[in-house]
N, C-alpha and C positions, 0 to 999 in steps of 0.2 A: 907091068910098070905104070901104065895109065890108071889102072884100078887103085894102085897105092896113092897116086897123086890126088885122085878124087876123094879118097878116104881122109887124107891129110887136110884137104881144103874144107871138107865137111866138119872135121873136128875143130879146125880153127874158127870157122863161122859159128859153130855151136858154142864154143868157149866165149867168143865175143858177146853173143846174145845173152848168155848166162851172166856174164860180168855186168852188162848194162842193166839187166833186171835186178840184180843184187844191189847195184848202185842207186837205182830209182827207189827201191824199197827202203834203203837206208836213209835216203834224203827225206822221204815222206815221214818216216818215224821221227827223224830229227826235227823236222818242222813242227810236228804235232807236239813234241816234248817242249820246244821253245814257247809255243802258245800257252800251254798249260802252266809253265813256269811264270810267264808274265802275268797271267790271270790271277795266280795265287798271290803274287807280289802286290798286285793292284787291290785285291779284296782284303788282304791283310793290313794294308795301310789306311783303309777307310774305316772310321769308327761310326757304325750305325747307331743312331739314337732314336729311341721310341718317343715320338713327339707327344703322344697322349700321356706317357709316363712322366715326361719332362714337365709338362704343364699341369700335372695332377694337383699340385699344391698351389698353383697360381690362379686357376680358373675354376668355376663351379661345375657341377656334373653336367649341366645342360651344355656348356661350352665344350666339354670333353667329347660329347657325341658329335658335335659339329666340326671339330678340328681334325678331319680325316684326310688332309691333303697328302699327296705323295711326296716322300722325302727326296725322290730323284729329280724333282722339278727345281731348277735353279731360280733363285730370287735375287734381284739386284736392288740395292737401296739407292734411290735417286740422290745425286750429289747435293741438290739444293736442300735436302733435309738434314744433312750432317751439321753438327754444331748447334742445333736448336735446343733450348732449355725447356720450352713449354710447347705443347701441341694442343691447339684448341679442338675441343670436341663439341657435340651438340649439347643442348640443355645447359649451356654455360658451365660445363665441368671441364677439368683439365687433368692431364696425366703428365707427371714430371719424369724426365729421363734420369737414369742413374749414370754413374760414371761410365759404365759400359753401355754404349748405345744399343746393344743387342739384347739387353736384359729386359724382361717383361716388367712393366710398372705394377707395383703392388696396388690392389684395389680393396675397398672395404666390402661391406655386406652387399652393396649393389655394384656388380661387376660392370665395368665400362665396355667389356668385350661384347656383351649381348644386348645391353639396354640403351647404348648411346648411338648405335649405328656406325661405329668406327671401323675403318679399314686397316688391316694388319698384314705384314709380310712375314710368313713363317719360314724358318730354315733350321739348321741343326742347332744353332746356339740360342734361338728364342724367337721373339716377335718384335716387330717395329711398326709404330703407328705411322701411316702414310697419308691419312685423310679421313674424312667423314662423309656419310651419306645424308643428304637432306631429305627427310621423309615427306616434306611438302610436295616434292616433285612426283611422288608416286601415289598421291591421293586421287580418287575418282572425282570428276567435276561435280560440284554440289548441285543438286536438283532444286532450282529456285522457282519451279512452277507453282508451288503453294505459298510462296512468300513475296515474289516479285509481281505486283499488280500495278498496272499503269494508272495514272489519274483518270477519273471518270469511269473506271471499270465497274460493271454492274453484275459481275459474276463470271465464274469459269467452270466449264463442264469437261469431265474426263469420260472417255468411252473407249471401247476396243471393237474391232471388226475382224471377221474371218469368213472365208468362203469355202464351202464344201463342194468340190467339183462334181463328185459322183451323185450326190442327192440334190444338187443345185439349190443349196440353202445358204442364205446370208445370215451369219450369226452376229448379233450386235449385243455387246455387254455394256450396260449403263453402270458406270462405276460410282461417280460421286459428282457433287457440285459444291463449289466453295465461294464464300464472300457474296452471297445474294444481297440485293438491295431492295427489300420489300417496301410497300407504301406505309406499312405499320411497323411497330416494334417487333411483334411476333410474326413468324412465318411458318406455314405448313405447305411445303412445296411438293409438286409431282411433275412428271415429264411425259409428254406425248411425243411419239416417234413416228415419222412418216417416211415412206420411200417414194419420193417424187419420180415421175409426175402424178402418181396416184395420191390425191388429197382427200379421197372419199373415205378411206379406211386408215386407221392408225393403231398403234399399240401403246398402252399406257402403263406407267409404273405405279407402285404403291405410294400413298401419301405419307411423308415423314412429318411428324408433328413437332411444331415449335423448335425449329432449327434453321439457322442461316447457312449451315454447312452439312447438308444431308449426305449420308452414305447409302447408296442404293444397292449395288452389287446384284443387279438383276439381269437376266438374259432374255433376249428376244430373237425370234426367227422370222425371216422374210423369205418366201419362195420366189426365186427369180432365176431365169435362165442365164447361162454364161454369155449368150449373145447380147442380151439386153442389160447385163450388169453394169457395164461401163457407161451406159446412157442414164443410169439412175443417180439420184442424189438423196442423201439422208438429211432429214430436217428434224431437229430437236426443239420442242417448245417447252419452256419451263414456266409453270403456273404456280400461283399462290392461292390457297383457299382461305378466305377470311371466316370470321365467326358466323356470318350469315350464309355460308356455303356458296358464296359467289367466287368465281374464278377470275384472277387477274394475271395477265401475261407479264412475266418479268423479263423475258428475253428469249432469243432464239439462236441456234447454231445451224448453219447451212454447210453441208460437207459433200461435195461431188465425189463420185467414185471413179471417174474416168482416168485420173492420174495415179491410181493406187494399184499395187501389185498384190492381188488377193489370191492366196492359195491355202491348201489345207494346213500346211506347216508354217504359215506366216501370219501370226496374229499381231495386228498392229494396235498399239495403245496410243491414243491421241488425246490431246486437250485443246480446247478452243474457248476463246472469250465469248461471252454472250453479247449479242447485238440487239438493239431495240428494233422491233418490227415497225415498218412504215405503216402507220394507221390511216394515212390519208388515202382517199379513194384514187384509183389509177386515173391518169389523164385520158383524153379521148382516144389516143392511139397507143397508150401504154407508156411505161417508164423504163429507164435503163439506169443501172448503178455502175459506176466505174471510179477508179482512183487515178490520180495524176501525180507524177513526181518528176522533178528536173534536177539533174546532177550537173552543176555549173562547172565542176572540175573536169568531168569527162565529156561535157557537151552532149548529154544523153537525155532524151525525153522518154519517159516510161508511162505506158497506159496499161492498167489492169482492168479488164472487162470482167465484172463480177456476175451480174444477173440482170434479167429484165422481168417485167410483170405486166399483166393486163394487156398482152398483145392481141390485136384483132386479126386472128388467122383467117385466111381466105377459105380454108377447108379444114374441118375438124377430122384429122386422120393421123394415125401413127406413122404414115409414110411422109408426113410433112416435116421437113427439116428447117430449123430456124438458126441462123448464124449472124454474126456481127462483123461488119467490114470497117476497119479503122484506117483512115486516110490522112496523111500529113500534107497540108497545103501551104504554099508560100506565095503571097500576092495573088491568091485565088488560083494559082497554078498547081497542078497535081505533082507531088514529089514522089511519094511512095505509099503503098497500102498493104495491109495484112489483114487476115480474117481468122476468126475462131473456127473450131470444129462445129458442125451442125448438131443441134439437139433435136431429137425427134418427138413429135406428138405432144407438145405442151405450150401453153401460152405464158408460162412462167419459167423460162429456161435459166439454168445456172451454168456459168462458164468458168470463172476463175482462171482466166488465161492472161498472160503478161506479154506485152509487145514493147520493143524499144526502137527509137528512131534517133538518128544523128541530127542534132540541131544546135547551131552555135548560139551563144547567149545574145549576140547582136541580132539574131533572126526572130527572137521571141515577140518583137513588136509587129512583125509582119506575117508570122506563121499562125496556123490554126489547125485544129483537129476536127475531122468529121467522122461521126460514128453512125453507121447506117445499119438498121436491123432488116434483114432480108429473109424471105421465105422461098424455099425451093421445093418443087414438087416434081416427081419423076415424070419425064416426058413433057414437062411444061417449062416455060420461062421463069426466071426469078422475079419475084414481086417485092416491092419496097413496102415494108410495114411502118417504118418511121425513121426519123433522122434527127440528130442533134449536132450542133457545132459549138465548140468551145474555143476561145481565143481572146485576143486583146480587144480594146475598145473599137478598133477599126472594123471588126466583124460582128461583135456580140454585145449584148446588154444583159442586165439582170443576173440570174443565178449562174449562167454560163460564163459571164465576165468575172464574177466573184470567184468562181472555182479556178479560173486561169490565174488571176492575181494572187490568190492564196497559195497556189502551187509555186509561183515565183518567189513569194515572200518566205516560204518554208522549204529551202533547197534540201534535197535528199530525203524528204519526208513524204510519205504517201498521203494524199488528201482525197478523201472519199466523199462522194455526193450522189444523190439521185437527180435525174433530169427527165423532164417530160419530152416525149417524142413528138415531132410534128411531121406532116406528110408532104411538105413542100420540098422541091428539089433545089 
């Protein structure tokens, strides 16, 4: 009797499981059938249109290759464009809409789709003009280095520099010079290149006959270690040879290397305006050249220390470092000072360093600037080589006063001058 009850229970449970399995299978098959049916209805109701075929008679072959947009991407016409009769395009041409705003405007031999820079929205029914592209916004900035010359310009020189780390060679390419101002009508220029502080040797270009705009395209090599590279300065001297074979200096370019990133794969192409060389002999303690500028809006006084020459060094050695200390004073009271990096082993150092000081416009009548040229030797104290003070009438006279007044009269403009150094404290 118990065995029969167990058999009946097992049969009932097995029947229930079989019924559940059959029901789940039927449900899954029904679900799949419903999905396929809805997919067939959806695909049958959508009419696919070949965009390239639709526009074949409307646009040229070039446009057929470009109009490959996906038809599955929805496009929306901005409401502000509905109801417009004319749509402006570039080059003063227009496309008129037909009664159907989605129809493509007919174009003549010159298709506005590719020549006018117009923007269109593509969809199943056609295209719609939504705007234009201004080609002026995508032009590269014009290089005005050969056309924009300031007043009083005596010429402009182009060159490139590159440094090979492995061979420790500085490669200098002399490219060209433009707008030379020779003393005579004809000009036969050449260029000498120095790597300062060595002024005993130079490299020289070929002479270009009878031209004010010589094209050189010559390469020169200087051997210099990577440790000393940033202490060096390139100097270009442009000469003119007259019919008597005499050389006349037309101008020079001084280019310090300390602020440049020179690597094998970084070739720098640079241009600089020629400057007239100071032919006056150095003063007793040497001279210093710097620029002054005052920005009255920002209340900022700017000093650019350019170079010095003819310094009387206390010891002729490559270990000798020469730097400039710039101090702002007010009522002869010290306010703030800044100094340049030291240049080693030369009596004619080049700095090209810029410093700024805060100074209110009302303080210019009582403020002054002191520039001191100092020499430092390892293991010894710092020595003063010379000093110059520029400022208002309260402190200065002569060229120093003229420089200060010119700076005030020309706000936001750099005023450059040479000044003789004195040894008084």
